[in-house]
N, C-alpha and C positions, 0 to 999 in steps of 0.2 A: 795838654796832650795826655796820652795814655801812659800809665806807669809801667814801663817795660820790665822793671825788676819784679814787680808783682805778677805781671803776665807770664814771665818765664818761670816763675816758681811753680810748685805743685801744692795741692791741697786746697783748703777752703778759701784762703785769701786769693789765690789765683783764679778759682772758679767765680768768686764774687767780682773780681776785676773783669773777667771775661763776660759775664752777664751784663755788667755796666757798659762794656765796650760794644756789645751787640746792640743794646738799647740805644746807645749814643749814635752808632752808625745808622741804625734804622731811622732815628729821629732827624738827624742832620742831613743824611744823603738819600733817604727813602729806601723802601723795601727792595726795589729793583737793584740799586747799587749794592745793597747788602748781599743779595743773592750772587751778584757778579763777584764781589769780594770773596765770598765763601767758595765759589767755584774755582777761584784762582789761588786759594790757600793751599799751599803745599808744605807738608811737614819738613822742617829744616833737617831733621836727622833721618828722614826716610822711613820713620816708623809711625809714631803717633802724632796726630795733629795737636798742636799746642795753641793757646790763645794768641801768642805773639805772631803766629803764622797768619791769623786773620788780618792783622795790620799790614803784612806784606801783600796779602791778596787785595786789600783796599788800595794800597799804593799802586799796585799793578793795574787795577781796574781804572783808576783815575789817570794814570800816566798815558794811556792810549785813548782816553775819552775825547771826543770832539766837542762834547758838551756835558756839563753836569750841573746839578742844582744842590744848593745847601739851604736848608730851612732853619733860620734862627728862631728859636721858640719865642712865643709871646712874652712880653715884659722883660726880655733879656736885652741888654745893651751890648753884650759881648759874648763870644764863645770861642773855643779853640777848635780848629778844623785842620785836618790833614789835606794839604793841597799839592797838586802836581806842578812841575816847572813848566813855564811857557808863557806866551802872550795870549791874553784873553780879553774879549769884550764882555762887559758886565751888564746884565739886565736885572731889574728888580721889579717885583709885582706890586710894590707900594710906592706911591708918589712921595716926593719930599724926603727920600732916604739916601744917604751916602754911606759907603762902607770904607773903612780904613784897615789895611793889612799891616800888622805889626805897628811900627811907629811911622809909617809912610803917610803921604798926603791922602785925603779922602778921594775916593773914586765915585763919580756920579754915574747914574744909569746911562748906558751907552758908551761910557768911557773905556779906554783900553788900559790894561795894567799888565805888568810882567810879574808873574808869580815865581817864587823860588820853592822848590820842593821841600816838604816837611810840615811840621806843626806850626801853625800861625794863629795869632789872635786876630779875630775879626771883630771890629768895633763899629757899631751902627750909630749914625747921627740922624735923628729924625726931626724934621721941621715941625711936625705936629705929633703930640703924644698919641700913642696908639697901643692897644692891648692885643693886636693881631701879630701872628708870626710873619716874618719877612722871608720870602723866597728869593734867593740870589742865584741867578743862572749865569754860568760861565761858558762862553762859546769860544773855542780855540780860534785865534786870529789866523787868517790866511798869511802865508809867507809874503813878505813885501808890504803888508798893510802897516800903517803908521799908528 
């Protein structure tokens, strides 16, 4: 997850962390989600926008999303992602891929999973070696669905 201590600081280290965060959000969630997160970023102290405010904007953007997609970069077996709480159906654009959240059981495409809010490690299991990125789409499950 993001280094909140560095993001709350001032100076070059905080700016470097902010740039890394912006690039990570754009790569994992896409430009549209980044724009939504930026629009929802509100300065905590009412004055200047700080890097940590972008994380709050991202969390707010995901909390209300009916659907969102995370792209795990090529050749990566795991990544950290900020996830919202709720029940979601999981879709993947690659066949033969399962995803595990934290230490839980693997979720296959079309499976339902209950997410807890916060930073979680997403680990991919691929049936066939691939150098392509994997897009994981989360669709919020309707109330009463199993």
